[in-house]
KEBATI-960818 format. One line per field, with one value per residue (C-alpha): residue number from 1; residue in one letter; z, y, x. Coordinates in steps of 0.25 Angstrom, whole numbers. Layout:
N
nr = NUM_...;
rest = A_...;
zz = Z_...;
yy = Y_...;
xx = X_...;
//
This chain:
97
nr = 1_2_3_4_5_6_7_8_9_10_11_12_13_14_15_16_17_18_19_20_21_22_23_24_25_26_27_28_29_30_31_32_33_34_35_36_37_38_39_40_41_42_43_44_45_46_47_48_49_50_51_52_53_54_55_56_57_58_59_60_61_62_63_64_65_66_67_68_69_70_71_72_73_74_75_76_77_78_79_80_81_82_83_84_85_86_87_88_89_90_91_92_93_94_95_96_97;
rest = M_S_S_I_P_K_D_W_T_P_A_A_T_A_D_I_A_K_M_T_P_A_E_F_G_G_T_D_P_K_V_F_H_E_Q_K_V_Q_Q_Y_Y_D_N_H_K_T_G_S_L_K_T_A_V_K_A_K_I_R_R_G_A_H_S_G_G_T_D_P_N_E_A_D_H_I_T_V_S_F_K_D_S_K_K_K_D_V_G_G_G_G_V_H_V_Y_T_G_R;
zz = -73_-60_-47_-35_-22_-13_3_11_25_36_34_20_22_33_23_12_22_23_8_-1_-16_-18_-15_-26_-38_-34_-32_-20_-12_-10_-25_-28_-20_-25_-40_-37_-31_-42_-53_-45_-45_-60_-63_-55_-55_-65_-58_-43_-40_-48_-36_-29_-26_-16_-13_1_1_14_14_6_-3_4_1_9_19_20_10_13_-2_-8_-17_-14_-14_-8_0_-5_-3_-13_-8_-15_-13_0_5_3_-2_-16_-24_-13_0_2_-12_-15_-25_-30_-31_-40_-31;
yy = -138_-146_-141_-139_-144_-133_-133_-122_-117_-114_-99_-99_-107_-97_-85_-90_-93_-78_-76_-76_-79_-64_-61_-70_-66_-77_-88_-97_-92_-106_-108_-95_-97_-111_-106_-95_-105_-114_-103_-99_-114_-116_-103_-107_-123_-124_-114_-111_-121_-133_-142_-137_-148_-140_-126_-122_-110_-102_-90_-85_-73_-60_-48_-43_-51_-49_-38_-30_-26_-40_-43_-53_-67_-82_-87_-101_-111_-121_-134_-145_-160_-159_-148_-137_-123_-121_-108_-99_-103_-93_-90_-78_-82_-68_-68_-56_-51;
xx = 107_110_104_113_107_103_103_98_104_94_97_94_81_77_81_71_60_59_58_46_45_42_56_61_52_41_51_51_63_70_68_74_86_89_87_97_107_105_108_120_125_122_130_142_142_154_162_163_152_156_158_145_135_126_121_118_109_114_106_94_94_98_106_118_125_140_139_127_125_126_114_104_110_108_120_124_135_138_144_153_151_160_151_162_158_160_159_164_155_144_139_130_119_113_98_96_85;
//
């Protein structure tokens, strides 16, 4: 399994600064987020993310958003080598929380 590099936006960094390991089953929030993003990438790297070379974590885990009923998710952009979005731009990586 190859790991995709992960960058964090200031907003996502601020989001997880307010979170505790207790919210993630005892796992450090940053580790939890990066593991979920990696799992998503691993499941899609031969399809919609085949040209992705980097993941940008845009927002920490949250529910709602544009759809107030949406399940808990992390908002991520996957970028290709030319820094263009792949996989649909803002991807919601569901956390299962």
